[in-house]
C-alpha positions as CSV (number, residue, x, y, z in Angstrom):
1,X,47.8,8.4,-18.8
2,X,46.3,6.6,-15.8
3,X,43.7,3.8,-15.9
4,X,41.0,6.3,-15.0
5,X,41.6,8.3,-18.1
6,X,41.6,5.2,-20.3
7,X,38.3,4.0,-18.8
8,X,36.8,7.4,-19.2
9,X,37.5,7.3,-23.0
10,X,36.6,3.7,-23.4
11,X,34.2,2.7,-26.2
12,X,32.2,0.7,-23.7
13,X,29.9,1.9,-20.9
14,X,32.0,1.8,-17.7
15,X,30.2,2.1,-14.4
16,X,31.7,1.5,-11.0
17,X,29.7,1.1,-7.8
18,X,30.9,0.6,-4.3
19,X,29.9,-2.1,-1.8
20,X,26.8,-0.1,-0.9
21,X,25.7,0.2,-4.6
22,X,26.6,3.9,-5.0
23,X,28.1,5.0,-8.2
24,X,31.7,6.0,-8.0
25,X,32.7,6.1,-11.7
26,X,30.6,7.0,-14.8
27,X,32.6,7.3,-18.0
28,X,31.8,9.5,-21.1
29,X,30.3,6.6,-23.0
30,X,27.7,6.2,-20.1
31,X,27.0,10.0,-20.3
32,X,26.3,9.7,-24.1
33,X,24.2,6.5,-23.8
34,X,22.1,7.4,-20.8
35,X,22.0,11.1,-21.2
36,X,23.2,11.7,-17.7
37,X,26.3,13.7,-16.8
38,X,28.9,12.0,-14.7
39,X,28.6,14.7,-12.0
40,X,24.8,13.9,-11.8
41,X,25.4,10.1,-11.5
42,X,28.4,9.8,-9.3
43,X,27.4,9.7,-5.6
44,X,23.9,8.4,-6.2
45,X,22.7,4.8,-5.9
46,X,22.8,2.9,-9.2
47,X,19.2,1.7,-8.6
48,X,18.1,5.3,-8.6
49,X,20.0,6.4,-11.7
50,X,19.3,3.2,-13.6
51,X,16.1,1.6,-12.4
52,X,15.6,-2.0,-13.5
53,X,12.4,-3.3,-15.0
54,X,12.9,-6.6,-13.3
55,X,15.5,-7.9,-10.9
56,X,17.8,-5.9,-8.5
57,X,21.2,-4.4,-8.6
58,X,21.7,-6.1,-5.3
59,X,22.5,-9.2,-7.4
60,X,25.4,-7.4,-9.0
61,X,28.6,-9.4,-8.3
62,X,31.6,-10.5,-10.3
63,X,31.1,-13.8,-12.2
64,X,33.1,-16.0,-14.5
65,X,29.8,-16.7,-16.4
66,X,28.8,-15.0,-19.6
67,X,27.8,-11.3,-19.4
68,X,24.4,-10.6,-18.0
69,X,21.7,-8.5,-19.6
70,X,20.1,-5.8,-17.4
71,X,16.7,-4.4,-18.4
72,X,16.9,-0.7,-17.6
73,X,13.8,1.4,-17.5
74,X,14.2,4.6,-19.6
75,X,11.6,7.4,-20.4
76,X,11.5,6.2,-23.9
77,X,11.2,2.5,-23.1
78,X,13.5,-0.3,-22.0
79,X,17.3,0.0,-22.6
80,X,19.1,-3.4,-22.5
81,X,22.6,-3.3,-21.1
82,X,24.7,-6.4,-21.6
83,X,27.6,-6.1,-19.2
84,X,30.3,-8.2,-17.5
85,X,31.5,-7.3,-14.0
86,X,34.8,-7.1,-12.3
87,X,35.6,-6.7,-8.6
88,X,38.0,-3.9,-7.8
89,X,39.5,-2.4,-4.6
90,X,37.4,-2.1,-1.4
91,X,34.6,-4.4,-2.5
92,X,33.7,-2.2,-5.4
93,X,32.3,-3.7,-8.7
94,X,33.0,-2.3,-12.2
95,X,30.6,-3.0,-15.1
96,X,31.8,-3.0,-18.7
97,X,28.9,-3.2,-21.2
98,X,27.1,-2.0,-24.2
99,X,23.4,-1.6,-25.4
100,X,21.9,-4.7,-27.0
101,X,18.4,-3.6,-27.6
102,X,18.6,-3.8,-31.4
103,X,20.0,-7.4,-31.1
104,X,17.3,-8.4,-28.7
105,X,14.6,-6.9,-31.0
106,X,16.1,-8.9,-33.9
107,X,16.1,-12.0,-31.9
108,X,12.5,-11.4,-30.8
109,X,11.5,-10.9,-34.4
110,X,13.3,-14.0,-35.5
111,X,11.7,-16.0,-32.7
112,X,8.2,-14.7,-33.7
113,X,8.8,-15.5,-37.3
114,X,10.0,-18.9,-36.4
115,X,6.9,-19.4,-34.3
116,X,4.7,-18.2,-37.1
117,X,6.4,-20.4,-39.6
118,X,6.1,-23.5,-37.3
119,X,2.4,-22.8,-36.8
120,X,1.8,-22.5,-40.6
121,X,3.8,-25.6,-41.4
122,X,2.3,-27.7,-38.7
123,X,-1.4,-26.7,-39.2
124,X,-1.9,-26.0,-43.0
125,X,-1.8,-28.5,-45.9
126,X,1.4,-27.1,-47.2
127,X,5.0,-28.0,-47.6
128,X,7.6,-25.2,-47.1
129,X,11.0,-25.9,-48.7
130,X,14.2,-24.1,-49.7
131,X,17.1,-24.9,-52.0
132,X,20.5,-23.3,-52.6
133,X,21.9,-22.0,-55.8
134,X,22.6,-25.5,-57.1
135,X,19.1,-26.8,-56.3
136,X,20.1,-28.8,-53.1
137,X,17.3,-28.8,-50.5
138,X,18.2,-27.0,-47.2
139,X,14.7,-27.2,-45.7
140,X,11.6,-29.2,-46.2
141,X,8.7,-29.3,-43.6
142,X,5.0,-29.0,-43.4
143,X,1.8,-30.9,-42.5
144,X,1.2,-31.8,-46.2
145,X,4.2,-34.0,-46.0
146,X,2.2,-36.6,-44.1
147,X,-0.4,-37.0,-46.8
148,X,2.2,-37.2,-49.5
149,X,4.0,-39.9,-47.5
150,X,7.3,-37.9,-47.5
151,X,8.9,-37.6,-44.0
152,X,10.0,-34.1,-42.8
153,X,13.6,-33.3,-43.8
154,X,13.6,-36.4,-46.2
155,X,14.6,-34.2,-49.1
156,X,17.4,-32.2,-47.4
157,X,20.6,-32.8,-49.2
158,X,19.0,-34.1,-52.4
159,X,19.0,-32.1,-55.6
160,X,15.7,-30.8,-56.9
161,X,16.7,-30.9,-60.6
162,X,17.8,-34.6,-60.3
163,X,14.9,-35.7,-58.1
164,X,12.1,-34.1,-60.1
165,X,13.6,-34.3,-63.6
166,X,10.6,-36.2,-64.9
167,X,8.3,-33.3,-63.9
168,X,9.7,-31.2,-66.7
169,X,9.8,-27.9,-64.8
170,X,13.6,-27.7,-64.3
171,X,13.9,-24.6,-66.5
172,X,11.2,-22.8,-64.4
173,X,13.0,-23.7,-61.2
174,X,16.3,-22.5,-62.6
175,X,14.8,-19.2,-63.6
176,X,13.2,-18.9,-60.1
177,X,16.6,-19.5,-58.5
178,X,18.0,-16.8,-60.8
179,X,15.4,-14.3,-59.5
180,X,12.2,-14.8,-61.5
181,X,9.2,-15.7,-59.4
182,X,6.8,-18.4,-60.7
183,X,3.7,-20.3,-59.8
184,X,2.5,-23.7,-61.0
185,X,-1.1,-24.9,-60.6
186,X,-2.5,-28.4,-59.9
187,X,0.7,-30.3,-60.6
188,X,0.4,-34.0,-59.8
189,X,3.2,-35.4,-57.5
190,X,3.3,-38.2,-54.9
191,X,-0.3,-39.0,-55.7
192,X,-1.5,-35.5,-54.8
193,X,-2.1,-32.2,-56.6
194,X,-0.2,-29.2,-55.7
195,X,-0.2,-25.4,-56.3
196,X,3.4,-24.2,-55.8
197,X,4.8,-20.7,-55.4
198,X,8.5,-20.3,-56.2
199,X,9.9,-17.3,-54.3
200,X,13.5,-16.2,-55.1
201,X,15.7,-15.1,-52.1
202,X,18.0,-12.1,-52.7
203,X,19.5,-12.0,-49.2
204,X,23.2,-12.6,-49.7
205,X,23.5,-13.5,-46.0
206,X,21.4,-16.6,-46.6
207,X,22.5,-19.8,-48.3
208,X,19.0,-20.3,-49.7
209,X,18.3,-19.0,-53.2
210,X,14.7,-20.2,-53.6
211,X,11.9,-20.8,-51.1
212,X,8.9,-22.9,-52.3
213,X,5.4,-23.0,-50.8
214,X,3.5,-26.1,-52.0
215,X,-0.2,-26.1,-51.2
216,X,-2.0,-29.5,-51.3
217,X,-5.2,-28.9,-53.4
218,X,-6.0,-32.6,-54.0
219,X,-9.5,-32.4,-52.6
220,X,-10.4,-29.3,-54.8
221,X,-8.6,-30.8,-57.8
222,X,-10.4,-34.1,-57.5
223,X,-13.7,-32.3,-57.0
224,X,-13.0,-30.3,-60.2
225,X,-12.2,-33.5,-62.1
226,X,-15.4,-35.1,-60.8
227,X,-17.4,-32.0,-61.9
228,X,-15.8,-32.0,-65.3
229,X,-16.7,-35.6,-65.7
230,X,-20.3,-34.9,-64.7
231,X,-20.4,-32.0,-67.1
232,X,-19.2,-34.1,-70.0
233,X,-21.8,-36.7,-69.1
234,X,-24.5,-34.0,-69.1
235,X,-23.2,-32.8,-72.5
236,X,-23.4,-36.3,-73.9
237,X,-26.8,-36.7,-72.5
238,X,-27.9,-33.4,-74.0
239,X,-26.6,-34.5,-77.4
240,X,-28.6,-37.7,-77.2
241,X,-31.7,-35.7,-76.1
242,X,-31.1,-33.3,-79.0
243,X,-30.9,-36.2,-81.4
244,X,-34.1,-37.7,-79.9
245,X,-35.8,-34.3,-80.1
246,X,-35.1,-34.1,-83.8
247,X,-35.4,-37.7,-85.0
248,X,-35.0,-37.4,-88.7
249,X,-35.9,-40.7,-90.4
250,X,-35.2,-41.8,-93.9
251,X,-38.4,-43.8,-94.5
252,X,-37.7,-44.4,-98.3
253,X,-35.0,-43.6,-100.7
254,X,-35.1,-39.8,-101.1
255,X,-37.9,-39.4,-98.5
256,X,-37.2,-38.0,-95.0
257,X,-39.7,-37.6,-92.2
258,X,-39.4,-35.3,-89.2
259,X,-41.8,-36.0,-86.3
260,X,-42.4,-32.7,-84.5
261,X,-43.6,-32.9,-80.8
262,X,-44.5,-30.1,-78.5
263,X,-44.0,-26.3,-78.9
264,X,-41.8,-25.0,-81.6
265,X,-40.3,-21.7,-80.6
266,X,-37.7,-19.7,-82.3
267,X,-34.7,-21.5,-80.8
268,X,-36.1,-24.9,-81.4
269,X,-37.2,-24.0,-84.9
270,X,-33.7,-23.0,-85.8
271,X,-32.4,-26.4,-84.5
272,X,-35.0,-28.3,-86.4
273,X,-34.3,-26.4,-89.6
274,X,-30.5,-26.8,-89.3
275,X,-30.8,-30.6,-88.6
276,X,-33.3,-31.0,-91.4
277,X,-31.4,-29.1,-94.1
278,X,-28.2,-31.0,-93.2
279,X,-30.0,-34.3,-93.5
280,X,-31.5,-33.3,-96.8
281,X,-28.0,-32.3,-98.1
282,X,-26.4,-35.4,-96.8
283,X,-29.0,-37.9,-98.2
284,X,-29.9,-35.8,-101.3
285,X,-33.5,-36.3,-100.4
286,X,-36.3,-35.0,-102.7
287,X,-39.0,-35.0,-100.1
288,X,-39.2,-34.0,-96.4
289,X,-42.4,-34.8,-94.5
290,X,-43.0,-32.7,-91.4
291,X,-45.3,-34.7,-89.2
292,X,-47.3,-32.5,-86.8
293,X,-49.1,-35.3,-85.0
294,X,-47.4,-34.4,-81.8
295,X,-48.1,-30.7,-82.0
296,X,-51.2,-29.7,-80.0
297,X,-50.9,-25.9,-80.1
298,X,-50.0,-23.6,-83.0
299,X,-49.6,-19.9,-82.8
300,X,-48.4,-17.3,-85.4
301,X,-44.8,-18.0,-84.7
302,X,-45.0,-21.7,-85.0
303,X,-46.8,-21.5,-88.3
304,X,-44.2,-18.9,-89.6
305,X,-41.4,-21.3,-88.6
306,X,-43.1,-24.2,-90.6
307,X,-43.4,-22.1,-93.6
308,X,-39.8,-20.9,-93.4
309,X,-38.6,-24.6,-93.1
310,X,-40.6,-25.6,-96.3
311,X,-39.2,-22.5,-98.1
312,X,-35.6,-23.5,-97.1
313,X,-36.2,-27.0,-98.3
314,X,-37.3,-25.7,-101.7
315,X,-34.0,-23.8,-102.0
316,X,-32.2,-27.1,-101.7
317,X,-34.5,-28.8,-104.3
318,X,-36.6,-30.8,-101.9
319,X,-40.4,-30.5,-101.4
320,X,-41.7,-30.0,-97.9
321,X,-45.0,-31.8,-97.0
322,X,-47.1,-31.3,-93.9
323,X,-49.0,-34.2,-92.3
324,X,-50.8,-35.1,-89.2
325,X,-52.5,-31.7,-88.6
326,X,-55.1,-32.0,-85.9
327,X,-58.5,-30.5,-86.2
328,X,-57.9,-27.9,-83.4
329,X,-54.5,-27.0,-85.0
330,X,-56.2,-26.7,-88.4
331,X,-58.9,-24.3,-87.0
332,X,-56.0,-22.3,-85.4
333,X,-54.1,-22.0,-88.7
334,X,-57.3,-20.9,-90.5
335,X,-58.1,-18.4,-87.7
336,X,-54.5,-17.0,-88.0
337,X,-54.9,-16.5,-91.7
338,X,-51.8,-18.5,-92.6
339,X,-51.6,-19.3,-96.3
340,X,-50.9,-22.9,-96.9
341,X,-52.1,-22.9,-100.5
342,X,-48.7,-23.6,-101.9
343,X,-47.9,-26.3,-99.3
344,X,-48.6,-30.0,-99.9
345,X,-50.7,-31.2,-97.0
346,X,-51.9,-34.8,-96.2
347,X,-53.9,-36.1,-93.3
348,X,-51.7,-39.1,-92.5
349,X,-48.1,-40.0,-92.8
350,X,-49.1,-42.9,-95.1
351,X,-50.8,-40.6,-97.4
352,X,-47.8,-38.3,-97.6
353,X,-45.5,-41.2,-98.3
354,X,-47.7,-42.5,-101.0
355,X,-47.7,-39.0,-102.6
356,X,-43.9,-39.0,-102.5
357,X,-43.7,-42.4,-104.2
358,X,-46.1,-41.3,-107.0
359,X,-44.2,-38.0,-107.5
360,X,-41.0,-39.9,-107.6
361,X,-42.1,-42.3,-110.3
362,X,-43.6,-39.4,-112.2
């Protein structure tokens, strides 16, 4: 078997051109790859059979350097030929090569992903990190490192289980390394608050077994804490206001007074009744004076609420007494037809208190 037969059956693309750039050899592998028969290629200029996207075949020359990559224009796109060259007889040059389009596409994807990752790490308040199956850091970078005071790559080589043992999430990280995704919210570390996503890596080609993305949410967390503190203050203030709105006073042993001010609607009447009944139960009072001096307007609903409070007091064994009814309120009650015949009524708080004292002695 001569060298020509061996080259014809070689697994690499073999193309030979003379000093004028005309193809003199085109093996079977070239036929398969380019879809052009040897008879159709031999005798034609290589620039005609394999037009380049950039550059010129005139630059073809033997070299001791690494193989060159030639971008060949094809009907279905660009076909990348990586080939080394060898000078043969009569100034001819022989190319030995193979297609590297898939490799170049993978390299381009990897470069793009690297660019995207760098853009995310350098511009967002995050830290991207990775550990191996033992929990040893392989990667640690991100803009949020600066705020936390942790230099880039500072954690590389350190063990996450030993370094953050006090955080108490070692079991969660171990499960994540084993393949169980996880997410922790608003965890304090390095004086900041972090939301962290734990992403298991299942690619056996990679040394990493867990990738973490830690988002610095300190501003939002502090704003939430401040809001909670304000809400707690408002709740405490509301409790004080509520107590001031229902100031039940024990004016004498067994005698309570409840000054009522303003409009008494259904919701407020329920609050007043609940507070008054609890006070009566707690103090075992026998009398409860409802002072209406601060009530300027009475409607059917208000009158009904007052009657219900007095009836509820009676069920607890206490007598309800109305006092401080204004003339306009009295006229309204009469006009509404409210029956107060069974209710003890006095003009002034002093008169009502005197009534309670006399009844108590009796």
